[in-house]
C-alpha positions, 0 to 999 in steps of 0.5 A: 534509525527504524528497526529493520526486519526481514520476512524470515523474522516474521515467519520465525515469529509466526511459527513460534506463535503456532508452537513450531519454533523449530519449523518442523511443519511451518518452514519458510517454503510453507509460509511464504505464499501466505505471508505475501498475501498478508503483505498485500492486505496490509498494503491496501489497509495502509492506503485505505487509511491514508497511512503516510507510509504508502504516500510518495510526493514530489516524483519529478517526471519529464514530459516530452512535447506532444506526449499524451500519457505520463511514464509512471513509477514502477510502485505506482498505485493511484494518483493524488495530485499533479503539478507542472512546470516548464524548463525556464519556470522556478515553481510548479503550477496546479493541474486540473483533473477531469473525468475524461480528457477527450471530452474537453475538445481543446487544442494543445497550448504550451502547458498541459493544464488538465489530466485524467486517469483512466485504465491505469494511465494518467493521460494528457491533451499534450503540450507544445513545449516539454514540461516537467510534471510533479506526481504525488501518489499512493505507492504499492509496497515492495513484493516479498521475494524470499526470507531475506526480503526487507519489510517496507513498514516499520512496526508491522512485524507483529501484524504480519506475524499474527496474520501469517500465523492465522492463515497457516492455522486456518488453511493448513492446520484447519484449526479455526479456534486458533486461527480466530485467536491469532486473527484477533491479535493481529487485528489489534496490532493492525489497529495500533499500527493504523492509529500511530500512522494517523497520529503522525499525519500532522493533524491532517484529518483522515477517515479511519476504519474503526477496529472490528472483530466481527469478521470472526464468527463463532458459533455456540452450540445449544443443547 
């Protein structure tokens, strides 16, 4: 069973990193908006690195006769692949992605055949029969609501704690040196998390960004 942790656990860790374990300064109310930002950043990092946590496969969606758009799941972010089948079909068949479905200038048939993704919508020509589409897509992680929210990402507790503490140090305490140290630790934890995700990708080659610390700029005063 994966280790379950809450947003409150992350913020407890972050306050400890800020030498404020009793949360006299950095309570949940103060930290929560920054933790939400950190979680959104982590969401995008996972997607950019093809991490399987954000990958959802085999979402089966009914498509009515003449329907021109797909009803998307609430956590949908970007499509990867579509397949379709009819009511009497046993297996799904691949669909072909095009840049603009309108440019095909084709008449409807008993299959959908083609799809495009424009203006955050998956679009079809429509079909003369009801179809079922299997959608593979990148999802968005659940939004953190309060300290009792559970994280979708196992193993990311340290990443979230370091980076939340870094934002508190940088934007609330105005302590750039501590913020840089915490950001560096968070970057190492993030790289470990992404490496584990890539290793678990069952031999599928993915393009991963190397760990970089160049974002942290330090100035040296020369007398």
